[in-house]
C-alpha positions in Angstrom: 8.2 3.4 21.2 9.6 1.3 18.1 8.0 -2.2 18.2 8.7 -3.7 15.0 11.2 -3.3 12.1 10.7 -0.9 9.4 9.4 -3.7 6.7 6.6 -4.6 8.7 3.4 -3.2 7.4 0.7 -4.5 9.8 3.0 -4.8 12.9 3.5 -2.3 15.7 5.7 -0.1 14.1 3.3 2.6 13.4 1.6 2.5 16.9 3.1 5.8 18.2 2.5 7.7 15.0 -1.0 6.4 14.5 -3.1 8.8 16.7 -1.0 11.7 15.1 -1.6 10.3 11.6 -5.0 9.6 12.2 -6.6 13.0 10.9 -4.2 13.1 7.8 -5.6 9.7 7.0 -9.3 10.4 7.6 -8.5 13.6 5.3 -7.2 11.4 2.4 -9.7 8.8 2.8 -12.6 11.2 3.3 -11.6 14.6 1.5 -14.4 17.1 2.4 -16.5 14.4 3.8 -16.8 12.6 0.5 -15.5 8.7 0.6 -12.9 8.3 -1.8 -13.2 4.4 -2.8 -9.8 4.4 -5.0 -8.0 5.5 -1.7 -9.0 2.0 -0.1 -7.8 0.1 -3.3 -4.5 2.1 -3.3 -4.0 1.5 0.6 -3.4 -2.2 0.3 -2.9 -3.2 -3.4 -0.4 -0.3 -3.5 1.9 -1.1 -6.2 0.8 -0.7 -10.0 1.5 -4.3 -10.5 -1.2 -5.8 -8.2 -3.7 -3.1 -9.4 -3.0 -4.4 -12.9 -3.8 -7.7 -11.9 -7.0 -7.0 -10.3 -8.1 -5.5 -13.6 -7.2 -8.3 -15.7 -9.9 -10.3 -14.3 -12.7 -11.0 -16.5 -16.0 -9.5 -15.1 -17.5 -13.4 -14.8 -14.4 -14.5 -13.0 -14.5 -11.6 -10.6 -18.0 -12.5 -9.8 -17.4 -16.3 -9.3 -14.6 -15.7 -6.9 -16.7 -12.7 -5.0 -19.7 -15.2 -4.9 -17.2 -17.5 -3.2 -16.0 -15.1 -1.0 -19.7 -14.0 0.1 -20.3 -17.7 0.9 -17.6 -17.9 3.3 -18.1 -14.6 4.9 -22.1 -15.9 5.8 -21.0 -17.8 8.7 -24.5 -19.2 9.5 -25.5 -19.6 5.7 -28.6 -17.6 6.0 -28.0 -15.9 2.9 -27.2 -12.5 4.4 -24.0 -10.8 5.7 -24.4 -9.1 9.0 -22.5 -6.4 11.0 -20.6 -9.1 12.9 -19.7 -11.4 10.2 -18.3 -8.6 8.0 -16.6 -7.6 10.9 -15.2 -11.1 11.8 -14.1 -11.7 8.3 -12.0 -8.4 8.0 -10.4 -9.2 11.5 -9.4 -12.6 9.9 -8.1 -10.9 7.0 -6.1 -8.5 8.8 -4.3 -11.6 10.7 -3.9 -13.7 7.7 -2.0 -11.0 5.6 0.2 -10.3 8.7 1.4 -13.8 9.0 2.0 -13.9 5.2 4.1 -10.8 5.3 6.1 -12.2 8.2 6.9 -15.8 6.7 8.0 -13.7 3.6 10.3 -11.6 6.0 11.4 -15.0 7.6 13.0 -16.1 4.2 14.5 -12.8 3.7 15.9 -12.6 6.7 17.5 -16.2 6.9 20.7 -15.7 5.1 21.9 -19.0 5.5 18.6 -20.8 5.0 19.1 -23.0 8.1 15.7 -22.4 9.1 16.4 -19.6 11.7 16.8 -16.0 12.2 19.9 -15.1 14.1 20.4 -11.6 15.6 23.2 -11.0 13.2 21.0 -12.0 10.4 18.3 -9.6 11.3 21.2 -6.9 11.6 22.4 -7.5 8.5 19.2 -7.5 7.1 18.3 -4.1 8.6 21.6 -2.3 8.5 24.1 -4.3 5.9 26.4 -4.6 9.2 26.3 -6.3 12.8 25.8 -3.6 15.4 27.5 -5.0 18.3 26.5 -3.4 21.7 26.3 -4.0 25.4 23.7 -3.0 27.7 25.9 0.5 28.8 26.7 1.2 25.3 25.7 4.3 24.0 25.1 4.0 20.2 25.5 6.6 17.5 22.0 7.9 16.8 18.3 7.3 17.8 17.7 4.9 14.8 20.4 2.4 16.2 19.4 3.3 19.7 16.0 1.8 19.3 17.9 -1.3 18.3 18.5 -2.1 22.0 14.7 -2.5 22.3 14.6 -4.7 19.2 17.1 -7.1 21.0 15.1 -7.3 24.0 12.2 -8.3 22.0 14.3 -10.7 19.9 15.4 -12.4 23.0 11.9 -12.6 24.5 10.6 -14.3 21.3 13.1 -16.7 21.5 11.4 -19.0 23.7 13.8 -22.0 23.5 16.8 -19.6 23.7 18.5 -21.2 20.8 20.8 -19.5 18.3 18.1 -18.1 16.3 14.4 -17.3 15.7 12.2 -20.2 14.3 9.3 -19.0 12.1 6.9 -19.2 14.8 9.3 -17.2 17.2 9.8 -14.7 14.5 6.1 -14.2 13.7 6.1 -13.4 17.6 9.1 -10.9 17.1 7.5 -9.1 14.2 3.6 -9.2 15.7 4.2 -9.7 19.3 0.4 -8.4 19.5 -0.6 -11.7 18.2 1.5 -14.1 20.5 0.0 -14.5 24.2 3.4 -14.9 25.6 4.7 -11.7 24.2 1.7 -9.5 26.1 3.8 -8.6 29.2 6.8 -7.4 27.1 4.7 -5.0 25.0 3.2 -3.7 28.3 6.6 -3.6 29.9 7.9 -1.8 26.8 5.4 0.8 27.0 5.6 1.6 30.8 9.6 1.8 30.4 8.7 4.7 27.6 6.2 6.3 29.1 5.7 5.7 32.8 8.0 8.5 33.8 7.4 8.4 37.7 7.6 4.7 37.8 4.1 4.1 39.6 3.2 1.2 37.1 0.4 3.6 35.4 0.3 6.2 32.6 -1.4 9.3 33.3 -2.8 11.7 31.1 0.3 14.0 31.4 2.5 11.4 30.7 0.1 10.0 27.8 0.6 13.5 26.0 4.4 13.1 26.3 6.2 16.1 26.1 3.4 18.5 25.4 3.2 21.8 27.0 0.7 24.4 26.3 1.7 27.6 24.8 1.4 30.1 27.8 -0.1 32.6 25.4 -2.7 30.2 23.9 -6.2 30.4 25.4 -6.8 26.9 24.8 -4.8 23.3 23.6 -4.5 22.7 19.9 -7.0 20.4 18.3 -5.0 17.4 18.1 -4.4 17.7 22.2 -8.2 18.0 22.3 -8.4 14.8 20.3 -6.0 13.1 22.3 -7.4 14.0 25.8 -10.7 12.5 24.3 -9.4 9.2 23.6 -7.5 8.9 27.0 -10.8 9.6 28.7 -13.3 7.8 26.5 -11.2 5.0 24.9 -8.6 4.0 27.3 -9.4 4.9 31.1 -12.3 2.2 31.1 -12.5 3.0 34.9 -12.1 6.4 34.8 -9.5 7.0 37.6 -7.3 9.5 35.4 -4.8 6.7 34.5 -4.1 3.8 32.6 -3.6 0.5 34.1 -1.3 -2.3 32.1 -4.5 -3.6 30.5 -5.9 -0.3 29.6 -2.2 0.6 28.2 -2.3 -2.3 26.2 -5.5 -0.8 24.2 -3.7 2.0 23.2 -0.5 0.5 22.2 -1.8 -2.7 20.4 -3.6 -1.8 17.0 -7.5 -2.1 17.4 -8.1 -4.1 14.2 -11.8 -5.0 15.9 -12.7 -1.3 15.8 -11.3 -0.7 12.2 -13.1 -3.8 11.0 -16.6 -3.0 12.8 -16.2 0.7 11.4 -15.7 -0.7 7.8 -18.5 -3.5 8.2 -21.0 -0.6 9.2 -19.8 1.4 6.3 -20.5 -1.2 3.8 -23.9 -2.0 5.0 -24.5 1.7 5.5 -23.8 2.3 1.5 -24.9 -1.3 0.2 -28.0 -2.1 2.1 -30.7 -1.3 -0.4 -33.8 -2.3 1.7 -32.9 -1.2 5.3 -32.6 -4.3 6.6 -29.3 -3.7 8.4 -27.5 -6.7 6.4 -26.4 -7.7 2.7 -27.7 -9.9 0.8 -25.7 -11.5 -2.3 -27.9 -9.4 -4.4 -26.9 -6.2 -3.1 -23.2 -6.8 -2.8 -23.2 -7.9 -6.6 -25.3 -4.6 -7.4 -22.3 -2.7 -5.4 -19.5 -5.0 -6.6 -17.3 -2.2 -7.4 -17.5 -0.6 -3.7 -17.4 -4.0 -2.3 -14.1 -4.8 -4.4 -12.8 -1.5 -3.0 -13.4 -2.4 0.5 -11.4 -4.1 3.7 -13.9 -6.9 3.4 -12.0 -8.4 0.3 -8.7 -6.4 1.4 -9.5 -3.9 -1.8 -9.8 -7.0 -4.4 -6.6 -8.5 -3.0 -8.6 -11.5 -2.0 -9.7 -12.1 -5.3 -6.2 -13.2 -6.4 -5.5 -15.1 -3.0 -7.0 -18.9 -3.4 -6.7 -19.2 0.7 -10.0 -16.9 0.4 -12.2 -18.0 -2.6 -11.4 -21.8 -2.4 -13.6 -24.2 -0.8 -11.0 -25.4 1.8 -10.8 -22.2 3.9 
């Protein structure tokens, strides 16, 4: 299932590969069980120019901006950051950068600068040509065939049925998980792909896709055991052996809340010097490098984004 165009870094593009790739990401992040703090920074700073910009900030300016961010995370102004406050901040950060990315893409896709992105403009941005097809046209390859679903999502995002998408509609197209009126589309698209018997649910067999155990093997491979465990313990909340539409949504939509909570707990575990399960400003400044290579500051990126360290937030 391809729910988003290739440039979207935080959208639904990676959902299907997420489960399979989780083990690889975990190994890169925690090789031999040891946390790699530079992996965190690389993960979102990415390009060398951003890393260089981070380094250019002097220690005093880093601390000044960091203290401003700490103040904003501390929602009850009690001088401490709890797991809940850190988690909420990290989730807000995820959404902010997803929206900023979509806004930047909107400008790139809007070729004639008329304030809307048409389907033809989207085609040209993606393929340098317009791919024209009707409902029954068989396209040349799987990559182009996935465009059929893109067009359905494009049409669903286009609430006013105008010639193109406004910025708000484009955000709904890029990040349907963030927009209520796209929820039904996300569920329906997942059912179309995975609900092979058409009963409106996704069974464990359908969840695992084309996997069939090697008849010569005594047990399933490790990744299948992991996926079965996720199905049973993470997604099938009512334990009926199948995923209903709402349970399916928890599978196909990124669980930023879980990621944020995990990172918040990791920071407290690493930085809480007195064991009170929360972080003071002193503890954070004592471990400044760790905090600046975490999702709490988007790996230092927030120190360069006045949206986060200015008082207006």
